Structure formats: structure tokens, C-alpha cells
KOLVEX-469319 format. One line per 8 residues: their letters; for each residue y, z, x of N, C-alpha, C. Coordinates in pm, whole numbers. Each point is the difference from the previous one (the first is absolute). Example, Ala and Ser with C-alpha at 12.3 -4.5 7.8 and 13.67 -1.06 7.14 Angstrom:
2
as = -569:780:1319:119:0:-89:120:0:90 | 105:-72:-35:119:6:82:109:73:-77
//
This chain:
74
msgepltv = 2460:-2363:695:-71:138:-43:87:71:-98 | -45:62:-95:94:74:-68:-65:153:-22 | 80:72:-26:-62:131:-5:114:109:47 | -22:132:-59:106:110:42:-37:28:145 | 110:13:81:-27:30:143:2:156:-2 | -78:41:99:-16:143:33:-23:8:162 | 13:118:41:-20:23:140:-133:78:4 | -100:-30:104:-136:32:9:23:98:139
pgtgpahr = -38:138:-17:21:85:128:-73:-54:94 | 17:-14:120:-62:-65:110:-30:-136:-1 | 59:-82:-100:-31:-136:23:137:-83:-46 | 77:56:-75:145:-54:-22:-3:-83:-146 | 102:-77:-18:0:-59:-125:-116:-78:-55 | -8:-4:-127:-96:-76:-68:21:-10:-166 | -43:-111:-55:-14:-11:-136:-87:92:-69 | 54:70:-94:-78:90:-54:-148:-52:-61
scyeknli = 11:-121:-58:-127:-66:-42:-89:-15:95 | 44:-68:122:-55:-16:111:-80:104:61 | 72:110:21:-51:128:51:-100:45:-74 | 20:-9:-144:-104:73:-77:-148:-84:-16 | 27:-132:28:-106:-87:-1:-90:36:130 | 57:15:107:-38:30:149:-68:129:-13 | 58:98:-71:-77:134:-10:-132:-12:-86 | 11:-81:-102:-128:-27:-78:-106:-72:91
eqrifrql = 29:-100:68:-97:-81:96:-42:105:106 | 85:74:49:-51:108:99:-72:116:-53 | -12:4:-136:-45:126:-79:39:145:42 | 154:-17:1:55:130:37:66:63:-147 | -29:114:0:52:81:-110:74:138:20 | 129:-10:-16:63:135:51:-32:41:147 | 15:-106:86:-32:35:141:-138:21:38 | -114:-23:-100:-119:29:35:-74:-149:4
nlrglpdv = -35:-24:128:-72:-147:34:-142:17:-37 | -26:-73:-133:-141:20:-59:-94:-77:105 | 52:-112:55:-109:-79:96:-7:80:100 | 59:94:62:-34:65:120:-78:127:-31 | -53:28:-120:-76:105:-25:-141:-23:20 | -79:83:58:-155:-33:22:-57:23:-140 | -125:-90:-19:-54:-18:-127:-21:149:-63 | -39:95:76:-23:121:-46:110:88:-67
elreladm = 113:-1:78:125:29:-47:46:-49:-121 | -3:-147:-26:30:-86:-98:-62:46:-137 | -138:20:31:-73:28:-120:42:162:-50 | 19:71:105:59:146:-45:130:-29:-79 | 95:-60:64:101:-21:-101:1:-56:-109 | -99:-100:-18:-38:-50:-144:-69:97:-108 | -53:89:76:-70:107:-81:124:108:-43 | 85:19:79:115:88:-40:91:-60:-88
vqmelnvr = 13:-116:18:94:-75:-111:-70:-18:-121 | -129:-5:-1:-69:-18:-156:-21:158:-44 | -9:86:63:13:152:-40:137:33:-59 | 95:-47:64:161:34:-47:-4:-82:-130 | -50:-121:-6:32:-87:-138:-88:82:-103 | -129:51:22:-61:64:-82:79:124:-65 | 34:86:97:73:117:-45:115:-46:-92 | 93:-101:43:108:-26:-65:-40:-64:-154
naeqsgid = -104:-80:5:-46:-53:-138:-46:124:-95 | -74:95:73:-52:110:-76:112:75:-54 | 109:32:80:122:64:-32:71:-62:-145 | 1:-118:20:49:-84:-112:-61:-9:-132 | -128:22:16:-103:7:-122:2:137:-24 | 19:110:67:-3:138:-55:-157:49:45 | -61:-71:98:-136:40:28:7:76:129 | -64:118:-2:4:92:108:-128:-34:94
lwqqddvl = 18:-74:123:-131:-41:66:-40:121:74 | 52:112:22:-50:114:74:-56:99:-114 | -7:0:-128:-67:74:-77:-140:40:25 | -53:99:4:-133:54:35:-47:45:-127 | -19:-57:-109:-73:67:-113:-133:-23:18 | -63:-124:49:-142:-33:-21:-64:48:165 | -98:47:-9:-92:59:119:-84:-124:33 | 15:-40:134:-80:-115:21:-114:39:67
fg = -6:108:88:-131:51:58:4:160:-29 | -132:45:-22:-14:159:-10:-43:3:-128
//
């Protein structure tokens, strides 16, 4: 085995590449276990991530997502 060694809190020493592969297989992102989320919470998280991406893309494009020039109702 090759790879840069590191110490995983609560686990011990590991190869960095092995540890990262293990996190991907377990679907853990920054200590958030995606596999452990109920379907409703996972969809809410996906919606929040999509909203954040939309805001960031709009900011880069110079688009104001919250501009209220158009009246949709009334």
C-alpha cells in the first residue's frame, strides 16, 4: 500500500487515499453521513445545495435573482 499517512480521530493511523476512498464509499462529506439521512431530509439538502449553486451562478453572471420588476400576480 502506498499513500500519505494520517491519523483519523477516533480511528487511528490510515493512508490518506484509503481514508478518502472509505469516506466516498460511506457517502460522508465533512462529517455529514448522507447515507444516514432520511429521504425527505436528503431531498431538502439537495434543494438547498441547488439554490446555493443558482445564487452563486447568478452572482457570477451579474443577474439579480431577487429583483422584483415584474408583477406576477395582481
